C-alpha positions in Angstrom: -51.1 -41.4 -15.5 -48.5 -38.7 -15.5 -45.0 -40.1 -16.5 -43.4 -36.8 -16.6 -40.2 -36.7 -14.6 -39.2 -33.5 -12.4 -35.8 -33.3 -13.7 -34.1 -30.0 -12.2 -31.0 -29.5 -14.0 -28.2 -27.9 -12.2 -25.0 -26.3 -13.9 -21.4 -28.0 -13.4 -19.4 -26.3 -11.0 -15.7 -27.2 -9.8 -14.0 -26.4 -6.7 -11.2 -23.9 -7.8 -8.1 -23.8 -5.7 -7.5 -21.0 -3.7 -3.9 -20.4 -5.5 -5.6 -19.9 -8.4 -8.2 -17.4 -7.1 -5.5 -15.4 -5.3 -3.6 -15.4 -8.6 -6.4 -14.4 -10.9 -7.0 -11.6 -8.3 -3.7 -10.2 -8.7 -3.9 -10.2 -12.6 -7.2 -8.3 -12.2 -5.7 -5.5 -9.7 -2.4 -5.4 -12.1 -4.7 -4.6 -15.1 -6.4 -1.8 -13.0 -3.0 -0.5 -12.2 -2.1 -0.4 -16.3 -5.4 0.7 -17.0 -5.3 3.5 -14.9 -1.8 4.7 -15.9 -2.8 4.4 -19.5 -5.8 6.9 -19.1 -3.9 9.1 -17.0 -2.0 10.0 -20.1 -4.8 11.6 -21.4 -5.2 13.7 -18.5 -4.9 17.3 -19.6 -1.3 18.5 -18.4 0.1 14.8 -17.7 2.0 14.6 -21.1 3.3 17.9 -21.0 4.7 17.8 -17.5 6.0 14.4 -18.4 8.0 16.0 -21.5 9.8 18.1 -18.9 11.4 15.4 -17.0 15.1 15.1 -17.6 18.0 13.0 -16.4 19.5 15.7 -15.1 16.8 16.1 -12.5 18.2 14.7 -9.2 16.5 11.3 -8.0 14.7 11.0 -11.1 16.1 7.6 -11.4 15.1 6.7 -8.1 11.7 8.0 -8.5 11.6 5.9 -11.5 13.1 2.6 -10.2 10.6 3.2 -7.5 7.3 3.1 -9.4 8.8 0.2 -11.6 9.7 -1.7 -8.4 6.1 -1.1 -7.0 4.6 -2.0 -10.1 6.3 -5.4 -10.6 5.0 -6.7 -7.4 1.7 -7.9 -8.6 3.0 -9.4 -11.8 5.5 -11.3 -9.3 2.8 -12.3 -6.8 0.9 -13.9 -9.7 3.6 -16.7 -10.1 4.5 -16.6 -6.4 0.8 -17.2 -5.3 1.0 -20.3 -7.8 4.6 -21.5 -6.6 5.0 -20.9 -2.8 4.2 -23.3 0.1 0.9 -22.3 1.6 2.4 -20.9 4.8 4.2 -18.5 3.3 1.9 -17.9 0.3 -1.0 -17.2 2.7 1.2 -14.2 4.9 2.7 -12.7 1.6 -0.8 -12.3 0.2 -2.5 -10.9 3.6 0.6 -8.5 4.5 1.5 -7.0 0.6 -2.1 -6.4 -0.3 -2.5 -4.4 3.2 0.2 -2.4 1.9 -0.9 -1.5 -1.1 -4.5 -0.7 0.3 -2.5 2.0 2.5 -0.7 3.2 -0.6 -3.4 3.4 -3.1 -5.5 5.7 -0.4 -2.8 7.6 0.4 -1.6 8.3 -3.0 -5.0 9.0 -4.2 -6.6 11.1 -1.3 -6.6 14.2 -3.8 -7.4 13.1 -7.2 -11.0 14.6 -8.7 -10.7 12.4 -11.7 -13.7 10.0 -11.4 -12.1 7.0 -13.6 -9.1 7.1 -11.2 -11.3 6.9 -8.1 -13.1 4.4 -9.5 -10.0 2.2 -10.6 -8.5 3.3 -6.8 -11.9 1.6 -5.2 -11.7 -1.4 -7.6 -8.2 -2.0 -6.6 -9.0 -1.6 -3.1 -11.5 -4.0 -3.1 -9.6 -6.7 -5.0 -7.0 -6.0 -2.7 -9.1 -7.0 0.3 -10.4 -9.9 -1.6 -6.9 -11.4 -1.7 -6.5 -10.7 1.7 -9.9 -12.5 2.6 -9.0 -15.5 0.5 -5.6 -15.7 1.9 -7.1 -15.2 5.7 -9.5 -18.1 4.7 -6.9 -20.6 3.1 -8.3 -23.9 3.4 -6.5 -26.2 5.8 -5.6 -29.8 5.1 -6.4 -32.5 7.4 -3.5 -34.3 8.8 -4.1 -38.2 8.8 -2.3 -40.3 11.0 
């Protein structure tokens, strides 16, 4: 008589809230931006061009502010995704990544550096995933 039991083990899994998933995607995309900018410092000619920047140059303050504003959005979205109500949260997480995808593609059409193309592709993928999760945001059932 065979008394062995068929024990199938499965791994424990928890349902992760959509806010946490989207927030994690913003963290990932933000790190890609930071890594891309950090590695870009080592591209030949980038540092020598950076050293030529002077405060006298018209518009340099505005250019730096524009870059700072643009790069602060993912950082702020990490928190806002966790804090905002679902309706506005969903809209922001569809619109903002969409704008970033357009911007990423437009700004990186002429680059030939493999690392930058890779990171841009990854950033686009992560942004599209953010949009998809926001689009698929679960609806709660209203009980009466």
